N, C-alpha and C positions, 0 to 999 in steps of 0.2 A: 872420650877417645880411648880405645883399648890399648893404645901405646902409652906407656908410662914415660915420664921424663927420664932420659938416659938410655932409652931404647928397650926397656924391659916390658913385660906384660902387666897391664893395670890389674890391680886386685879386684876391680869391679867388672872387668871384661867378661863377656859371655862367649864361650866357644860355640861356634855355629855348627851344630851337628844336625840341625833340622829346622823346621819352621818355628818362629818365635811368636807367641801370642801377646798382644797388648790390649789393655782395657781402658786406656785413656790416650789423649794425644801424646805421641812419643816422637822424639827426634833421635835418630840412630846414626852413629858414625861407625863405619866398618873398615877394617884393613885386613889384608892377607899377611900372615906371618910365616916366614920360612927362613930358617937359618941357612947361611951360605947360599944366598939367593943366586939366581942365574942372571942373565943379561938384563940390562935396564929396559930393553924394549918390551919386557914382559910386565912393566909397570912398577918395578922396584926402584927405590930411591938410589940415585947414583952416588951414594956416600959410603957404600959398604954396609948400610943399615939392613936389617932383616925384615923390615916392614914395607908394605906397598903404600902408595899414596892413599889418603882417606877418601871414602865414598860416603856422602851424607844423604839421608832421606828423612822426610817428615811423614808421619802416619797419623791420620785423623780417624778416631773411632766414630765421632758424630759427624753429621753432614755439615759441610761448610755453608756459610750464609749465602743465600741467593736472593734475587729480587723478591720483594714483598715478604721476606722472612722477618725483618725487623723494622721498627718504626720509632721515630722520636716522639715521645709522649709528653714530655714536660721540658720547658725551657725557663730557667730562672736567670733572665738576662739583665735585670735591673733590680737587684735586691735592695731592701731597706738598709740604711746605714747601721753600723754596729752599735749595740747598746753598751752602756757602761759595764755591765756584767761580762759582755763578750770581750771588751777591750782589756778587762782585767785578766783574761786568760792567755793573752798573746805572749809568745816567747820574748824574752828581754832583748835578744839580739835582733829581732825583727822590728821594722817600723810599725806604726799603728795600722790596725786593720782598716780597710776601706770596703765600701759596699761590694766592689768587684770580687773581693775575696770569698764571697758566699755564692758566687755563680755556680750553676751546675746544669748539665743536660742529661736527661734520662732516656735510656734506650730499652725497648721492650721486644721480646720474642713473640711474634704473633703467627708463627708458621704452623703451629699445631704439632710440632715435634721438637726434639732437642737439637740445638745447633751449636757449632763451635765458631766463635767470633774472632779467633786469632787472626791477626793481620788486617782486620777491618779498620778503616781509617776515617777520622773526621778531617775535613778540609774547610778552609775559609778563615774567618777571624780567629778561630782556635784550631789547633792541629794536635791530633793524638792518634796513636796506633795501639790497638788492643793487643795485649799479650794472650796467653793461653787461658781463655775464659769460655766455659761451656754454659749456655743458658737453656734451662728447661722451658717447655712451652709456658708462656705467660710470665716468665721471670723477668725481673727488671735489674738494670745496672746503671750506675751514674758515673760520669766523668766530671771532674770539678776543676775550678780555677786554682784553689789553694786548699790543700788537705788540712792544714792546721786551722785556718779560718772556718772551713766547712765543719770540722769537728767541734769547734767552739759553739757553733749555732745549732747543730743538729745532733750532737753527741750527748751522752749522759756522763757528767763529771769528767769531761775531757777525753771520753772514749766513745767510739762507735759500737762497741760491743753491746749486744742486747738490743740494738736499735733496728735490726733487720735490714740495714743499709749496706749494700755492696758497692765499694768505690773501686773502679778500675784503675784510677790514677788521676794525675793532674795534667791538664793540657798546657801547651804553650800558646801565648796570645791571650785574647779576651773577647767576650761577646760585645757587640756594639749595642748600646742602649737605644739607638734609633732604628735598629733592625738591620739584618744582613742575610746573606745567602749561606745556608748550611748544606754541605755536601757530605755524603757518606759513601765511601768506596769499598768494594769487596776486596778480598785478599788478592784477587787476580786483576784488580784495577777497574772492574766494572762498576757502574754507578748503581748504588742501591737506593739512595734518597737524594733529592736535590730540590730544595725549595727555599723561599725567603719568608721571614716573618717581619712584622713592622710594629711600630708603636703608635701609628696614627690611623686616621680613617675609622673603620669599624672594628679595628683590633681591640681586644679587651684592655681597658685603660688601667685597671688596678694592677696589672702585671708590669706596668711601666713605672717602677719606683714607688709604688704605693702598697707594697706588702705582700703581693701575690706573685705566684709564678704563672706562666702561660701553660695551660693544660689542654691536651687534646681530648675532646669529649668522648669520642668513640673510636679507639684504635682499630677495632675490628672492621670498621667501615671503609678504611683506606683502600682504594682500588689497587689491584696488583700490577697493572701496567704502568710504566714510568710516567707517561704524559698525564694520564688521568690521576695518578698518585700525586704528582706535583700540583696539579690544579686543585685537588682536594685539600692538600696541606697549606696551600696559599690562600684558601678561603677563610677569612676571619670568623665566619659563622660556625666553623667546626672547632673553634678554640674557645676557652673561657678563662677568666681569672680564677685562680685556685681559691676555694673556700678556706683551706688551711693557710694560716699566716705563715709566710716564708715558703709555701709549697709543701709537697709531700714526697720527698725523694724515696724511691724504691717502695712506694706504697700507692694504692689507688687513692685518688683524691676524694675528700669528703664531699658528699652531696649537699646542696643547699638545705638549710634547716629553717623551719618557721616555728620552732618551739617557743622561742621568746622573741617578741617583736617590739620595736619602738612604735608605740601606738598613738601617742598624742604629744604635741610640742607647743609650748608658748614661747615665742621668740621676740615679741614686741609688747613688753609689759610696762605699765605705769603703776607705781606704788598705789595701793598695798600689794598688788600682784608682783610676782617674781617669775623670771624665766624658769620654765619647768620642762622636764622630760619624763614621760610615763612609759614604763615597760609593762607588757602583759604576757603571762604564761598561757599560751594557747592550748596546752595539753591538759590532761587530767592528772598528770604526775607532778610531784614536787621536784624542782630543779634548784641546785645550789648555785647561786650567782655571786657568791663571795669571791672577790678578786677580779671579777670581770671588769672590763674597761669601757668607759664612755668618753668620747672625745668629739670635738667639733672640727678636727683637722687631720688630714691624711699625713701631714708632716710629723705628727706626733699622736699616735693612736693611744698612748698610755698616760693621758692627762689625769683622769679620775678613775681610781680603782674602787669599785663598790666595796665598802667595808663589811666585815662579817657582823652578824647580829651579836650585840653585846651579851645577850643571854645564852647564845649558842657557841661562843668561843671562836671557832675558825670557819663557821659556815653561815650562810644566809639563804634560807630556803624560801623560794617563791612557789607557793602552792598552786595547784592546777586551777586555771581561771583567775588567779589573783593578779593584782596590779602592784607595781612598785613605782613610787614617784620621787624624783630628786629635783632640787631647785638650786638656784645660784649659791646658796649658802653651802651646798655640798661641793659644787664645782670649784669653789675658791677657798684656798686654805686660810685666807685672811677674812673670810666671810664677806660682808658687804662694805669693807673698808675701801673708801674712794681714793685713798692716797696712792698714786701710781708707784711711789718708791717702795711700797710694801707688797707689790705684786709678786706672785710666784710664777715661774715659767710655765707651770701646768694650770694656772688659773684660766678659766674661760667663761664667756657668756655668749648667748646666742644672738645673732645679728638680725635686726628687724628688716634688713635689706636682702635677706636670704642666707641660708647656711646649710651645712651638712651635719648629721649626727651619726656617729659610728658606734657600734656595740661589738666588742670582741670578748670571747671566752678565754679561759686559760686551761692548760692541760694539767695532768697530775703532778708535774714538777713545778707548776706555777708559771710556766712559760706561756706566751701567747698561743692560743690554740686555734680558734676558727673565727672567721668573719661571720658573726651571727646575724647582723642586720646593719643596713645603712639606709638612711633616708635623706632626701634632698628636697628643699622647698625654696620658693622664691620669697619676695617681700611679703610681709603680712601686715594686717591692720592692727591698730592698737587694741590690746587685750582681747584679740580674736585668736583662739588656738587653732591649730591645724591637726588633723588626725585621719586615721584610716577609716574608710567607709566601704563595706560595713565594718563594725568593730572587729579588730584583729584580722582583717583581710590582708594576707601577705602580698596580694597583687595590686593593692590600692596605693596610689600616691597619697601624700598628706594634703588634705583639702580643707578649706575653711569650714569650721563647725558652727552650728547655731548657738552653742554655748559651751563654756569650759566644763569638762567632765572628768577631771583628774581623779583617779582612784576608782572610777566606775566605767561602765560601758560608754562608748562615745555617743554623743547626741546625734541628731540628724544633721545633714549638711546645711550650711548657711546659704539661703536662697539669694542669689545675686540680683541686683536691680535690673540687669539685662541678662538673658539666657540664650543659649543655642536652642532654638525651638524646632528646627527642621533641617535634615541633612539628606540631600539627593546625591548619593555618592557613586551610583553606577546606573546611569540612564539606559533604557533599552536602546540598543544600537551602539554606535561607537563615537558619538558626538560629545566630547568633553565639555563643549560650550553649554550643555544643558545641566551640568552639575551646578549645585548651589548650596550655600549654607545660609539659613535664615536666623536672624537675631530678633528677639522680642523683648520689649520693655514691659515687664509685669509689675513695675513699681507704681507708686501713686503720683509720680511726677515725671516731667521730662528729664532726660539724661543727656548730658553733653558727652559725646563719644570721642572728643579730641583726645589723642594719646591712648586710645584703645587699640588692641590688635588681636588677631587670630594667630596662634602659634601651633607648633608640632606638625599636624598633618599638612597644613599649608601655612604660609607666612603672608600676612596682609596687614598693613597699617591702615587704620580707618582715617580718612582725611580729616584734617583740622577743621573744626567748625561744624562737624556733623552732629545733629541733634536728633534724638529719637523720642517722639512724644509718648505720653502715657498710653499703654495699650496698643502701640503701633509696632510694626515689624519692618525691617529692611532686609535686603537680599545681597549676599556677597557672591561674586561670580569670578570665574577664572579668566575671563576675557575683559578687554577694555570696553566699558559701557559707552565710551565716546564713539566707538565703532557702531554707527547707527544701524547698519545692516545686521550685525550680529545681535545687537540689543533688541531690534525688532523681531528677529527670529526667535529669540528667547521668550520675549513677552507673548508672542503668538503661540508658541509651543505650550506654555504654561498658563495662558490666560491671565497675564499680569498687566494691570493697567499702568498708565504712566505716572500715577500718583505714588506708586511704590518705588522707592529709590533703589537703584542697582549700584553697587560699589565694587570696584575691582580695578585692575586684575590682581589676583594673588601672584606670587612668584611663578614665572612661566615654567620653571623646572618642576613645579608642584602639581600633583593631582591628588584628589582624595582617594586613598587606596581602596580598591574594590573589595579587598579582603578584610577591611576594618582597620581602624587606627584611632589615635587620640586627637581630638580637636579641643584646644584650650583657648578660652576667652580671657583676656587679661587687660588690666588697665595700669597705666604708669603710676608708680609711687610718687607722692607729692614731693618727697625730699630726695636730693642727690647724695649718695653715700660719699663721705669725705674721701678725697683721693681718687675718686672715680670720675669719668667723663660721660658715662652713660647711665641713665636711670634704670633702676630695677623695676620689675613688674609684679603686680599682685594678681593672683588667679581669682577670677570672678565665677567662672563656670567651666565645666569640663564634660566632654562626652567621649568615652572610650568604647566605641561600638565594634561590632563584629558582624560578619555576614553569615555566621552559623548560629543555630539555636543555642540558648534561648532567645536570642535577638530575633525580632520579627524579620521576615524575608522581604527585603527591599532591594535585592541584588539582580539587576538587569531585567526586572519584570515589569517595569513601568511605575513602580511604587517608590516612595521616599519614606525615610524614617521621620515620624512626626511625634513630637513630645505631647503626651496626653494632658499634661497640666504643668504650669510654671513651677509648682512646688515639687515636682518629681525630681529625684536625684538623677543627674544626667548619665551616670554610669550604670544605672539599674535598667536592664532590658524590660522589666515589667512596667516601666514608666513610658514606654514608647509603643507605637503601632506603625504598621506599614499601610499607607494610604496613597491615593492619587496625589501627586505633587501639587502643593498650593503655596508657592512662594509669595510672601507678603500678606498672606491671610492668617490673622491671629486666631480668630474665633473658629472652633470646629466642634462638631458634635461627636462625642466619644461613645455614648451609650444611651439607651432609653429603656425605661421600665414602666410597667403598669403595677399599681399596688391597690390593696383593698382598704380604702379609707373607711374609718368608722367600724372596722371589723374587730374581732376578738384580738387579733395580733397588732392592732393599731391603738389599742386602749391600755394605758398603763394601769396596773393594779398593784396591790400590796404584794401579791405573789410574783408579778412580772413587772417590776417598776421600769424596766428598760424598754418596754414596748413603745414603738413610735412608728412613724411612716416607713422608715427603712426596714423594720422587722415585718412589715405588712407587704413587702414586695412579693409579687407572684414569682416564685423561683422557676416555675415550669413554663413561663410565658416570655415571649420575645416579640419585638416589633417586626412587622412585615415591611420591607423597604425595597426600593428599586435598585439602589446601589449597595453592594455589600463590601465594606472595607475588610481587608485582610489584617487581622490583628496579630498574626503570628501565632495565635493560640486557637487552633481549629475548633475547639469545643466552645469558644466564645463567639465565633462568627455568626452573624445573624441570618435568619432564613431568607430565601430568595424565591421569587416566582409565585407559585400558587399558595394560598393560605392553607394552614392546617390548624388543628386544635391547639397547637402551640402559640397561635397568634391571637386567640380570642379567649375571653374569660366567660364564666357563666354566673357571675355574681348578680344577685337580685338588686343590688344598688347601682348596677350599670358601671360604666367607666367613670368612676368618680375621682380617680387620682392617677397621674402619670408623673414620671421623673425624667428629666432630660439632663444628662451629664455633659458638660461642655468644657473644653480646654481654653485657656487664655481669655476667660471672661474679664472684661475691663474692671479694674478695682472699684470704680465708682458705681458699678451696676449692682448695688446691694438691694435696691428696690427697683423693679423694672415694670414698665407698662407692657402687658402681654401683646398688645397690638403692634408694638415696635419690633417684636421678635417672632411672633407666631401668627399663623393663619390656620383656622380649623374648618373642616367640612365634614358632612355626614352623608352616608349613602350605603348602597348594598348591591352594587353591580361592578362590572369590570371597567367602567369608564369614569374614574374619579373626577375628571374635568367637568362632568355634568352634575356632580353632587351639590347639595344645598349647603350654603354657608352655615356654620354653627356659631351662633353669636352669644352664647352664654359665656360670660367672661369668667375665667378661673381666678382664684386667689393664687398668687405666686410667692413662693418663699425661696430665697437665695442663700445657699450655704457654701461658703468658700472652702475648697479643698476636701469636701466630704463626699464627693462622688467617686465612681470607679477610677482606679489609677490616680487618685489624688486630684481628680478634676473637680470643677465647681458644679454643684447640684442645684438645678431649678426644679422645684416641686410645684405642680399645678393641681389644684383641687377644685372640683365642681360639686354642687349640691347632689345628694343621693337621688337616684332616679325615682321619680314619682309618676306612675302611669296616669295620674290625674292631671299632672302639669308637665308633660314632656318637653314643652318649649322652654322651661326655665330650670331644668335639672339635667343630670348626667345622661350621656348617650347610652341607650340600651337597645338590644336586639338589632344591631346594625354596626357599621364601621365608622370609626373616627379617623379622619386624615389629619395628621399634624404636619404642618410645613414650617420649618425654621427658615425665616426669610433671608434672602441675600440683599443686604442694604448697608447703610452706613453704621447701623448699630451693631451688626454682627460681623461685617467684613467678609462674609462668605462670597465666593465667586459665583456659586449657583446654590439654589435652595436645597435644603436637606429635608426629604419627605419620608415619613413612615406612617404606619397604620396599626391600630389596635381595634379588635372587634369585641362584640359581646353578644351572647346568646343565653338568656336567662334559662336555667334548668337543663342545659345541654351537657351531657356527661362525657362527650368525646368518644362515644361508642362506635363511631363510624369514621372512616377516612374519606368517604365519598360525599358526605353531607353533614350539615350541622342542624338537623331537624330535631325538635323536641317532641317526643312521641311516647307511646306506652312503654317502649323499651327503656327509655330514660327513667320513667316512673318506677318500673319494675326493678331496675338496677339500684335505684336510690333506696327503695324499701328493703332490698336484700343486703344492703351494706350499712346498717345502722351504727351510729357512734353515740352512745349516751355520755353523760358528763364524766363517768368514771373511765371511759375509753375515748378520750378526745380525738377528733379528727385532725390530721395535719393540714397545714395551710394549702397544700396542693391537692387535697382530697377532692375528687371530681363530683362528689355528691353533696357537699356542704355549700349550698347556693347562697345562704345568707351569711356565711363565713363567721359563724359563732362557735366553731370548733366542735360542733355536734351535727350528726345526721339523724334527723328525727322527722316527726310528722310535718313540721314546718316546711322542711325541704321537699317532702313529697307533695305537699300542697302547692309549693312554688312551682315545681315541675308541671303539675297538673294544670295550674292556672296560666302557664306560659307555653302550652303546646302550640306547635306551628305545623303548617302544611308545606308542601313543596313550594308553593308560590310565596309563602310568607316567612320561610326559614332564613337564617343567616346564610348568605351566599358566600361560598369559599372563593373569594375574588382571586383573579389570576392577573398578576402584573408582569408576567414574562412575555406576553404577546401570543402565547399558544397554550391551550389547555393541556394539562398533564393527565395522561391516561393512567388508570390504576389497574394492574393486572388482576384478573379474577381470582388468581390463586394467592393474592397477597394475604398474609395471615390476619391482618386487621380488617379485611373486607368481609362484610356480611350482607346477605340478601335483605333488603329493606322491606320486610313483610309486616312489620309491626304497625298496627292500626292506631289511630289516635283514639285514646280512651274517651268514651262518651262522658260528658260532664254530668249528665243526669243518671248515670248508672249507679246501681247499688255497690259496685266495686269502686268505692270512694276512698278518700284519704285515710279513713281509719283502717280500711282493708290493707292499704299499703304498709301500715304498721303491723297489722296482725298476720298477714299472709307471708310469713317468713319461713325459711327452711331450717333455720337454726333455733333451737329452743333456748329461751332465756328466762330466768326467774329472778325477781328482785331478791337479793341475798344480803343487802347492806342493812346494818342496824341504824345507820344514820338517816336523818330525815331527808326526803327528797328535796332538791333545791329549786325546782320549778314545776309548773304544771306538766311540762313534758316529762320530767322525771317521774311525776306521779303516775303517768301512764305506764311506766315500766314496772309498776307493782303488779300488773296483770300478766299472768303467765300466758304465753301465746306461742303456738307451734303451727298455726295454719288452720284453715277452715276444715280440713279433712279430719282433724282430731278434736275439734271443738264444735259444740252445737251453737247454732246462731243465738240461742237464748243466753248461753254462757258468756257471750262476748258483748252483750248489750251495754254493760257498764263502760266498757272501753269505747264503744261507739259514742256514748254520750260525752266521754272525755274528749274525743276528737271534735265533737260539736263545740265543746267549750273552748278548745284551742283555736277554733275559727273565729271566735268573737274578737272584736277590736279591743275590748277591755278585759284582757285575761287576768283573772284573779291571781294575786301574788302574795297575799297576806296570810295564807293558810288554807287548810282543807275545809274550814268552816263555811267558806263561800261556795263550795261545790255541792249542789243538791242532786243526788242521784237516787232513783227508786228502781226497783227490780222490774217494774212494768213499763208501760208507755209513758211518754212525757205528760205531766199534768198540764192542764190548760194554762196554769200560771207560769209554766216554764217554756211555753211554746216559742217565746221570743228568742230562746237560745237554741232551738232546733233548726239550724240553718239548712240542713239537708232536707227537712220536711219529711223525715222517715220515722217520726214518732220517737 
């Protein structure tokens, strides 16, 4: 006021001789001063004073707050109770601090410019009006319940200086721990914000008295219009529990961290085992965990402080990838003393009925810093630990492990006696009655499913007395199976016989989420926890699926998710495929392979001791089949329709070995009768129904869990093809049809049929036919591979699969030439022939003639008429007769006289004999002239 007490002019008054500039909010009081004033109707005070009445004005340099300019970003409505240290700082004249004294609400400027919040008001359970506060864009300010209590928790040595926290003041009233309406009004009374928070339903639970504040996840995403803004702020999905213990007033909240995780827990231990907790550092950097807290209760997070390393003094470094393990002796100050009178309030042991474990870090002042990790688990089996799968996976629940692995990477999951084997979560169309979950008993005995249940995605208690036999499956559905019409429609839709039990309904409010969710199979714990009226449950199996890659696509396309083998980890998408729904069918064909039995890659040696049937699988061959399952991995899907070179081999031993990988093979099927599972036919045309039965019985080997995707592998082996005894040996120069039967042994609804072909000596040089002709011979001799340059297993010119391409292979091609009428037919199973464009890069005009058997252009010419010059340059002794041939320099007939190649011709004659000498060069008799009469028995070509 420019008028000083007594009527004089104030010493701070400004004489208004022109405009006045202000650079901040300013409240101005103005009066007119005139000595010996005139009439009072001119505004002068009727007391003889020389001053007029005051005129007051407020001037705002920055914009006043408007709708969508500010938003509440953090609410600490139910803080943790005060610690002993905080209670020690309270003023003596005040009563003890209570949890309400640490409440605060945070406001943020999201306008994009500076605003003045003077006059902005909070209304509701707490009331507060802001004074002159200017907020820059993005700036934060808090209003608190009690300034002294707030300072005790968030200050440094009793002061907020240096904390970066701006406190506008303390409100009247308090926040309701159960949730309430918060209203923010502008200076003019307009509504800026109006929404309600809650502590129930889907609202973040840790903010309700468990150490966190309620944080808005994305303040910039709040809609600017009032109705949409309210709806956004009242959606619990847009809020989270703060990672920072006690919240983060006037600072952005910490993001979740996975640097250190609780990786494995043993909660049900019998001596000599003890309850244990394992931590793992998932980073490459060392992290100091000294002073961090472990606890089993949100009522007291500070039970066990990890002590520093004795050798390091105040630190305890957990190196990158390293593990730290703590047991009951660490959690209990009295060790394993069983006397309750000696218990410490901070002692704890993990409950076998289910428990939580919390891990909290500390800040530089030693105060609680962040919620680093928290795990929750149900009841557990005796001496069975639970852990993350895969090791250190932050998104994994703690699941039963195959074995304890404390201090090392987690073992594989524990395979339950019953598993979730198929999930049809989004049938084509909109009929939820077609959804189902299949359970399969992969153990070696019947399982009583009384007190078992499905939880999470859907809730369903399996009826008392339900038994699932060894190798059997049952189907869970969302409708009541007693409704005969609905049950019949389901069985008809999926081809399910009445022998397969249907169990349901699950909770009518539940459906299996089409976007993916968690399905958990549990069984009831045998013991009832003291003081409880309900039993705890033990997790047996879990499937946390998704409708996006890398999960196979079974989303509304008529497919269902099918587990490839009982031993597969349920949460691993690689262990599943998308196939036609087969509820109640346990056995299914996963994959099939052809392999080169008795080949170089099938024979272990000192140099290659690991060689076996699996290493002899033809990597470039796949079965031809009528039905193509979608695996979710396009590069693995099998061919369909007309055969190609990818469906037949060219091995001189014929089709002497195939592998069939199956899921859910009954445990007792370690030795099987092939007639119970397979039927075989041979033929070479497009009508397999008319093919001849193939009755040569294969030897069958069963290897559990060793097939693709952990399936069971059946290996079928036939004797090598012998042209002299084709009726008792492997199929050659034709097609083998393999039918996996649909019967009581397999449980298949319909047979699984696939085909492998064989064309000895065919190099895959044409996509229009599989004829063996002069072109194949030419290609073979032009692509040699001696022993020092071994051929790969998929080399198209190595017909005898000995890792070499040599004269043997040329002879094999020559001796197995075919004509149009006798060649391997590229069978077509699609019902229509596929035409090949003439411009296809793999198409060639088939003008090659069949090489005459009696021509002088014979097997030795195939070796000698090459375009690449080779000379033996090794000092080592040749290893075979074929290698001996490589001692002859050969660049083709154009550069060599016929006379000069005669020794090589005789070498080829020698190669053609049944009894090839192998003990040294002394057995090879070669002269520079024609064959002597005594050697004519070795001149198989009759060319001298």
